[in-house]
Residue, then its C-alpha position, 0 to 999 in steps of 0.5 A: m357775331a358768334l360762330g353759328l348764331r344767325s340772325i332773325g332775317q337769315v332764320l326767316a330765309i331758312l324756314k320760308p321755303d317750308f313754311d310760307d306763312v312765317s314772317i319776322s312778327k310771328i317769329r317774334f310772336l312765338e318768342s314773346e309766348g316763351l316758346i323759344s329764347p334766342e340769344r341776345a347780342p350786346s347791340g340787343y339783336r336776337r342771335y339764333a342757334e341751330s337748336d333754335i332754328e330747329r325748335l322753330r321748325y317743330i312749332l311751325d310744323v305742327q301748327k301748320n299740319h296738326y293745328l295744335p294751340l299754343k298751349v298744348i305745343r308748350e307742353h310738347l316743348d317742355a317734355m322735349d326740354r326734359g329729354q322726353e319724347p313729345p306725345p304722338l300726333g296722329a289723330a286718335g280714335s276712328a269713325t266708321m259706318d254702322a255696317g262697319e264698311p264704306a259705302a260702295g265706291l266712296p273712300p273710308a271715313r277719316p279719323p276724327k281730328r283732335a279738337i282745339r281751342i284757340t284764342r282770337r290771337e292764335l287764330l290769326e297767328l295760325s292762319g296767317l290773316s291780317e286783323p281786317a281779313l279776319a274781322e270781315l270773315e266775322k262780319h259775314q259769320l263765316v268764322v265765329p267762336r264755338r258756341g257759348t265761348i270765346y274760343y275758335g274751333r278747328d273749323a274756324l281755323t280751316v275757314a280762316v286758312v282757306s280765306r287766305k290762300l283763296a285771297a290770292f285768286g281775288m276771292d274774299a269774304r263776299h265770295l265765301r258767302v256763296v259757300k255759306q249759303s250753299a252749306e246752310r241749304e245742304v244742312g237744311l237738306i240733311e236735317q229733313a233726310i235724317a229727321p224721321h231716322l232720329r225719331r225712330n233711333p234718337a241714340s243715332r248720334t253718328l247718323p248726321a255726320e255719316v250723311m253729311q260725308l256722303v253728301l260732301h262726296a256728292h257735292a264734290a263729284v259734281m263740282r269736279s263735273q262742272l270744271p273744264q277738263 
């Protein structure tokens, strides 16, 4: 092996401590998408330079922490290949309460995250879910495409990632149905509560999100109070 070049198994060992869901199949998938181009030995085996490993680390980081779809990641890498800085990764915009200040005792509203639009194949790769596990989530309508499209959004990805992590505790799609049923009841409560306000002020588009944020804070606080101290 040429000096400084590593096998795919060695690359996996380097990346695994920081990205627990990385796998050889995922690295090969990223290569098949044209995001990395390792050298090939005469035997046909892949050989990765340090620059390939750093490129992989960047891809995995923006997938894990910013949920960027492959199309956007490819644009970032193209810019880097031209010697340019990739676009900033911070979320754009901000969301505030109508009064301009968060409600007393509550943390400030978080800025909205960039919308994502990913295929089912990308959803599997980004979440680390198996095909049967995703199919089970879809069966229970826990993960669904964005309305009127075949693409998935950030909420679908979040549920898929959480589902994979909860599986380690013996929780599967059947258990998550309880969460879905609870969320549906809370949405009904919110819709009932804000209906009179929306009739008086139909332009108040942020009201549902603001009330939802308050309900989420209450939900989390009640759950914490029920857990063993």
